[in-house]
C-alpha positions in Angstrom: 35.1 76.3 63.2 36.0 74.8 60.1 32.5 75.6 57.2 30.5 73.1 58.1 30.1 70.0 55.3 26.1 70.3 55.9 25.0 74.1 55.0 24.6 76.3 51.8 25.3 79.4 51.6 23.8 82.6 49.5 24.0 85.9 49.0 21.6 87.7 48.5 21.7 91.0 45.5 19.6 90.5 43.3 17.6 93.7 44.3 17.9 96.6 41.9 19.1 98.9 44.3 17.3 102.5 43.2 18.0 104.6 45.7 21.8 103.7 46.0 21.4 104.6 41.8 23.6 100.8 40.4 24.3 97.4 41.4 25.3 97.9 45.6 27.0 94.4 45.3 30.2 95.9 43.1 29.8 99.1 45.1 34.1 99.5 47.1 33.8 99.6 51.3 37.3 99.6 52.3 38.6 99.0 48.4 36.9 95.3 48.6 33.3 94.9 46.7 30.5 94.9 49.0 29.3 91.0 47.9 33.1 89.8 48.4 32.7 90.9 51.6 29.4 88.9 52.0 30.9 85.8 50.4 34.2 85.8 52.7 31.5 85.8 55.8 29.4 83.0 54.1 32.4 80.7 53.5 33.7 80.7 57.4 30.5 78.5 57.6 29.5 76.7 55.1 31.0 74.1 52.3 29.6 76.4 49.7 28.0 79.9 48.1 26.6 81.2 46.1 25.0 84.5 45.4 21.4 85.6 43.7 21.3 87.9 41.1 20.1 90.0 38.1 21.0 88.1 34.9 23.6 90.7 32.9 24.6 92.6 35.6 28.1 93.6 36.9 26.9 91.3 40.0 26.4 88.4 38.2 29.9 89.3 36.0 31.8 89.5 39.3 30.1 86.7 40.9 31.6 84.2 38.0 34.8 85.8 37.8 35.1 85.1 41.3 34.4 81.6 41.5 30.7 81.8 42.8 27.7 80.4 41.3 24.8 82.0 40.0 21.4 81.8 40.8 18.1 83.8 39.5 15.3 84.4 40.4 12.0 82.1 39.1 10.5 83.4 35.9 7.1 84.8 37.6 8.1 85.1 41.3 7.9 88.7 43.0 11.0 90.7 43.1 11.8 90.0 46.5 14.3 88.3 49.0 11.8 84.9 49.1 12.5 84.8 46.2 16.1 84.3 46.1 16.0 82.1 49.2 13.5 80.3 47.5 16.1 79.7 44.5 18.1 79.3 46.5 17.0 76.8 48.8 16.6 74.7 45.7 20.2 75.1 44.6 21.2 73.8 48.3 18.7 71.4 48.2 20.3 69.5 44.7 23.7 69.5 46.2 22.6 67.6 49.4 22.7 70.6 52.1 20.8 70.1 55.1 20.6 74.0 55.7 20.9 77.9 53.6 22.9 80.1 55.3 21.4 83.3 53.7 23.3 87.0 54.0 22.7 89.9 52.5 24.5 91.8 50.2 24.7 95.3 51.2 26.2 95.1 54.9 29.5 94.3 55.2 30.1 95.0 59.2 27.8 91.9 60.4 30.0 89.8 63.0 32.4 87.5 61.5 30.5 84.9 63.9 27.2 85.3 62.8 26.7 82.6 60.4 28.2 80.1 62.5 26.0 81.1 65.9 22.9 80.6 63.7 23.6 77.3 62.8 24.2 76.8 66.1 21.1 77.9 67.5 19.0 76.2 64.4 20.0 73.0 65.3 17.7 71.0 63.3 15.5 74.1 61.8 15.8 78.0 61.3 17.3 81.0 63.0 18.0 84.7 62.3 19.5 87.5 63.9 18.0 90.1 65.9 19.6 93.1 67.7 17.3 95.5 70.6 16.4 97.3 66.9 14.2 94.2 65.7 14.7 91.1 64.0 17.1 90.8 61.3 15.6 88.1 58.6 18.1 88.7 55.6 20.6 87.5 58.1 19.0 83.8 59.0 20.0 79.7 58.4 16.7 77.9 56.8 16.1 74.6 56.6 16.0 73.1 52.8 12.6 71.6 54.3 11.3 75.0 54.2 11.4 74.9 50.7 7.9 74.0 49.9 6.8 77.3 52.2 8.4 79.5 50.9 7.4 78.7 47.4 3.3 78.4 48.6 3.8 81.8 50.2 5.4 83.1 46.5 2.8 81.5 44.7 0.2 84.0 42.9 2.6 86.9 43.1 2.2 87.7 46.8 5.6 88.4 48.5 5.2 87.8 52.7 7.9 89.8 55.3 10.1 87.8 55.5 10.4 86.7 59.5 6.7 85.7 59.0 7.7 82.5 57.5 11.0 82.0 59.9 8.4 82.7 62.6 6.4 80.6 60.5 8.5 77.6 60.4 9.5 78.1 64.3 12.8 79.8 63.9 15.3 80.4 66.5 16.2 84.2 67.7 19.6 85.1 67.7 20.7 87.8 70.5 24.0 90.3 68.4 24.4 93.4 71.0 25.7 96.0 68.2 23.3 97.4 66.2 25.2 99.8 63.6 26.9 95.6 62.6 24.0 95.1 60.4 23.4 98.6 59.0 23.4 98.2 55.3 23.7 100.3 52.8 20.6 101.4 50.7 22.6 105.1 49.2 25.7 106.3 48.1 25.9 108.8 51.4 25.3 105.4 53.3 28.6 104.1 52.2 30.6 106.9 52.2 29.1 107.5 56.5 30.2 104.2 56.6 33.2 104.6 54.9 34.0 107.8 57.2 33.3 105.9 60.4 36.0 103.3 59.3 38.3 105.8 58.8 37.3 107.2 61.9 38.2 104.1 63.6 41.6 103.6 62.3 43.1 107.1 63.6 45.0 107.7 66.3 43.9 108.2 70.0 
């Protein structure tokens, strides 16, 4: 499916990565920064893609060098992915998009058809992925009309669970059968294990 001109994409890469011990988005997986795995996947379904990152970081510099707009959380918003979603929805609305596809930066094995399926399931509304292990709310499609809902939810410094807002929007759930495809990397050891499994997958049988 060609990129949808009505859909904008956003990589959430604004976390502090405390457990990882550095910026996850610039760490290499199979020789490429994690950030670029995420942007490539979004570009298969989205006309334009941006990166949510903190100012003056390696992640922001990488995004700019790769040609992606960098969106910062609004001053005063609480730490967490919804602040990035809010920034992305405002940007997408300004570009005339009808929806925003959102991806984490630290899950390089997400299914290639993830966002194509989310767009199809959402219709004019919202959708998010789920597996047998539960919800995957950072893999989601948000209508730009959700900007008001997200803004209200973040008012006063609160940060509710992302899945709760998606459910409030009546988001469709899209089932994926391989939970391991959604594994995110919280530590350097997680990355090393994923790299090792990649090598194993490619080894002669």
